[in-house]
C-alpha positions in Angstrom: 90.2 93.8 69.0 93.6 95.6 69.8 96.4 94.3 67.8 98.3 92.3 70.0 101.7 94.6 70.4 99.8 97.0 71.9 99.6 95.5 75.2 103.2 95.5 75.0 102.6 99.5 75.8 101.5 98.1 79.5 104.1 95.2 80.1 105.9 95.9 83.3 108.8 93.8 85.4 106.0 91.5 88.2 108.5 90.7 90.6 110.5 95.0 90.1 105.9 95.7 91.3 105.1 93.2 93.9 108.5 93.9 95.6 107.5 97.9 95.6 104.4 97.6 96.6 104.9 95.5 99.4 107.7 97.4 100.6 105.4 100.4 100.4 102.6 98.6 102.4 105.1 97.6 105.0 106.2 100.6 105.7 102.5 102.6 105.5 100.9 100.1 108.0 103.4 100.8 110.6 104.4 104.8 109.7 101.1 106.2 108.8 98.3 103.7 109.9 100.4 102.1 113.2 98.4 98.7 112.2 99.3 95.5 112.9 98.2 93.5 109.4 95.5 94.0 107.0 91.7 93.0 105.9 91.5 91.6 102.6 87.9 91.6 101.1 88.1 88.7 98.3 85.1 88.6 95.9 86.6 86.0 93.8 87.8 88.3 91.3 91.5 88.9 90.2 91.9 92.7 92.2 91.2 91.2 95.3 93.2 87.7 94.8 96.1 90.3 93.6 95.5 92.5 97.2 95.2 89.6 99.4 98.4 88.8 97.4 100.6 91.7 97.9 99.6 91.8 101.2 100.6 88.8 102.6 103.9 89.5 100.7 104.2 92.5 102.5 103.4 90.9 106.1 103.1 87.8 106.6 100.3 85.5 106.1 99.7 85.3 109.8 98.7 89.1 109.9 96.6 89.0 106.7 93.2 88.4 107.4 90.3 87.3 104.3 86.8 87.9 104.7 84.1 86.0 101.8 81.1 88.3 102.5 78.2 86.7 99.6 74.7 87.5 99.3 72.0 85.7 97.6 72.6 86.9 94.3 76.3 86.2 94.2 77.7 84.0 91.8 78.0 80.9 92.9 81.3 80.0 92.3 82.9 82.4 94.0 83.2 80.5 96.9 85.1 77.9 95.6 87.3 80.7 94.1 88.3 82.6 97.5 88.7 79.4 99.5 90.7 78.3 96.9 93.3 81.2 96.8 93.3 82.2 100.9 93.9 78.2 101.2 97.0 78.6 98.7 97.8 81.7 100.6 98.0 80.2 104.0 95.9 82.9 105.9 93.1 82.8 108.1 89.2 83.5 106.9 85.9 84.2 107.6 82.4 84.0 105.6 79.1 85.7 106.5 76.6 85.9 104.4 75.4 89.3 104.2 71.8 89.0 103.1 70.0 89.0 106.2 71.9 92.5 106.5 70.4 93.1 103.4 66.6 92.0 103.6 66.8 93.4 107.3 68.5 97.3 105.0 65.7 96.9 102.4 68.3 96.3 100.1 65.8 93.9 97.6 62.9 95.4 98.9 63.6 98.5 97.7 65.5 97.4 94.3 62.8 95.5 93.3 59.5 98.2 93.5 61.8 100.8 91.7 61.8 98.1 88.9 57.9 97.0 88.8 57.5 100.7 88.6 58.7 99.8 84.8 57.5 96.1 84.4 55.0 95.3 86.8 54.6 92.2 86.4 58.2 91.7 87.9 58.5 89.2 90.8 60.0 88.5 93.5 62.2 85.5 91.8 63.1 87.0 88.3 66.6 87.8 87.5 67.6 91.1 86.7 70.8 93.9 85.6 71.4 96.9 84.7 73.2 97.5 80.9 74.5 100.0 78.5 74.0 98.6 75.2 76.5 96.9 73.3 76.0 99.5 70.2 76.8 102.6 72.4 80.1 103.2 71.0 79.1 104.4 67.7 76.4 106.7 69.4 76.8 110.0 70.0 74.5 109.4 73.5 76.6 108.1 76.0 75.6 105.6 78.6 71.8 105.0 78.5 70.9 102.2 80.8 68.6 99.8 79.9 66.9 97.1 82.6 67.0 93.4 81.8 64.9 91.3 83.2 64.1 87.5 83.4 61.4 85.4 84.9 62.1 81.9 85.8 62.7 79.4 83.1 61.6 82.4 80.7 63.5 85.2 78.5 65.3 88.1 78.4 63.6 91.2 78.4 65.4 94.3 78.0 63.1 98.0 78.7 64.5 101.8 78.5 65.2 102.5 82.1 64.2 106.1 83.2 66.4 108.1 85.5 64.6 107.8 88.7 64.3 104.7 88.9 68.3 104.2 87.7 69.4 106.2 90.6 66.8 104.2 93.2 67.8 100.5 91.5 71.9 101.7 92.1 71.1 103.4 95.3 69.7 100.1 96.9 72.2 98.2 95.5 75.1 99.7 97.1 73.5 98.4 100.3 75.7 95.0 98.8 79.1 97.6 98.7 78.9 99.4 102.1 78.1 96.2 103.9 80.7 94.3 102.5 82.6 97.3 103.6 81.4 97.9 107.0 82.3 93.9 107.9 85.8 94.5 106.7 85.9 97.2 108.8 84.6 94.8 112.0 87.6 92.3 111.5 90.2 95.4 110.9 88.7 96.8 114.5 88.8 94.0 116.3 92.4 92.5 115.2 93.8 96.0 114.7 94.4 96.1 110.9 93.9 98.2 108.0 91.9 97.4 104.7 92.5 97.0 101.7 91.0 98.6 98.8 90.9 96.7 95.9 90.2 99.2 93.0 92.6 98.7 89.7 93.3 102.5 87.7 90.7 101.7 85.1 88.5 101.6 88.4 90.1 104.5 90.2 90.2 106.7 87.1 86.8 106.4 86.4 84.7 106.3 89.6 83.8 102.5 89.3 83.2 102.1 93.3 80.6 103.2 95.8 81.7 106.2 98.1 81.6 104.8 101.7 81.7 100.9 100.2 84.6 99.4 98.0 85.6 102.6 97.4 86.6 103.3 101.4 89.9 101.4 102.5 93.0 102.7 104.6 95.5 101.3 101.4 94.7 100.6 98.1 98.2 99.3 96.4 96.7 98.5 93.0 94.8 101.7 92.7 98.0 103.0 89.5 97.9 99.7 87.7 95.8 99.0 85.0 94.0 96.6 84.9 96.1 94.8 81.6 98.7 95.0 85.1 97.2 93.6 87.6 96.9 90.5 85.6 100.7 90.1 84.9 100.8 90.7 88.6 98.4 87.5 89.0 100.7 85.3 86.7 103.1 86.4 89.2 101.2 85.6 92.4 100.0 82.3 91.8 96.8 83.1 91.7 94.5 80.3 90.6 93.8 80.2 86.8 90.2 79.2 87.7 90.1 83.4 88.8 92.7 85.2 85.9 90.5 83.2 83.5 87.3 84.5 84.7 85.9 87.6 82.8 85.5 91.0 85.0 82.1 91.1 86.6 80.2 93.5 89.0 78.8 90.2 90.6 76.3 92.8 91.8 73.0 92.1 90.2 71.6 88.4 89.8 71.4 87.9 86.1 75.1 87.3 84.8 76.6 90.5 84.1 80.2 91.9 82.8 82.1 94.9 83.6 81.7 96.3 80.3 78.1 95.8 79.4 77.2 97.3 83.1 79.8 101.2 83.1 82.6 100.9 80.2 82.2 102.0 76.6 85.1 98.8 75.7 86.1 95.3 76.9 88.4 96.5 80.1 91.3 94.5 78.5 91.0 97.3 75.8 89.7 100.0 77.9 92.8 100.1 79.3 94.8 100.7 76.4 92.3 103.9 75.5 92.7 105.1 79.0 96.7 104.8 78.6 96.2 106.5 75.5 93.9 109.2 77.0 96.8 110.0 80.1 99.9 109.7 77.3 97.8 112.9 75.7 97.9 111.0 72.3 95.2 112.1 69.3 92.6 109.8 68.9 94.1 109.0 65.0 97.7 107.9 66.9 95.5 105.7 68.9 93.1 104.3 66.8 96.8 102.9 65.0 97.6 101.2 68.3 94.4 100.1 69.2 92.9 99.0 66.2 89.9 101.1 66.6 88.1 104.0 64.2 89.2 107.9 65.3 85.7 108.0 65.6 85.3 105.1 68.3 88.6 106.4 70.2 86.8 109.9 70.0 84.0 108.3 71.7 85.9 106.6 74.0 87.8 109.5 75.4 84.4 111.4 75.5 82.9 108.8 77.5 86.3 109.2 79.3 86.2 112.5 80.5 82.5 112.5 81.3 82.6 109.9 83.7 85.7 111.4 85.7 83.2 114.9 86.0 80.5 113.2 87.6 82.6 110.7 89.7 84.4 113.6 90.5 82.8 113.8 94.3 83.6 110.0 94.8 87.3 110.6 95.4 86.7 114.2 97.7 86.8 113.8 101.5 84.0 115.7 103.2 83.8 119.7 102.7 85.0 121.6 106.0 83.2 125.4 106.3 86.6 126.1 108.1 89.8 124.2 108.1 91.9 122.8 110.7 95.3 123.0 110.3 96.2 120.5 113.4 94.7 117.3 112.4 96.8 115.9 109.1 95.4 112.6 107.1 98.3 109.8 107.3 101.1 110.4 104.8 100.3 113.9 104.5 103.2 115.9 104.2 105.2 112.9 103.2 108.1 113.5 101.2 
């Protein structure tokens, strides 16, 4: 656990930050995007809840539309958290179960077929998730993914996951983020609104999003804020404690899964500090003294940070053109 004092490194003035973001959102909406309001897909997590709150602060509740897009693997508590927050914000909203779309696209079938190549007896009613073993922090091998499965009423089983099956499971589950984005843009198109993206700085920096899915949006109001800072805004904006007390989760697989066990080398708040130290150019020894890890562990996480930046760089990129088209400029380009 990091020393409590070290979290002061990420302390912000939430009122000033929220005002700045709201002012910027208003300007971007009118000057760059030329839209009438915002669509916010709210998952029941703190990031999407804060983004919805910031959108309301920017343009008022009448010009923000919330959408909740569950599917059959979603945590049932998420719906309650969504309803509590949108009703407190006073925004119109829609709830759309995306399971039929995912079923038609073969999301569950493709995922389960890949799992059965590793666990032949895997049933469609079993639970599953992907994890990076906790011991990876002290290992020289980075991000060796395991598959965890559980029959109804049975014990958890963990198996090594070959690369081909890992990629196919991830490709299948990425349907979920892409379908959600498709429906967010449906509502944005019919309302002449812009879509709000929800990645925080840790997720944005480390490529923890799906290209064409939750990585696609018109504005990303918290991509410059560490998760620790997002929690500070959540408290300021009045996000319910049921949301802020919930551990960060992917809410993608049928078994409960934290972001740490799926993607990051450390718990999110501690990962924030290591990323901050890396961005500030601190040595591993300097960071270790502040964060409460050994220098060797910090070096390991530094390597993991750089590896993820390298392997996910393409997620941030625009489509490559054969020749430049100088007459076309994206919104916000050229602004001084």
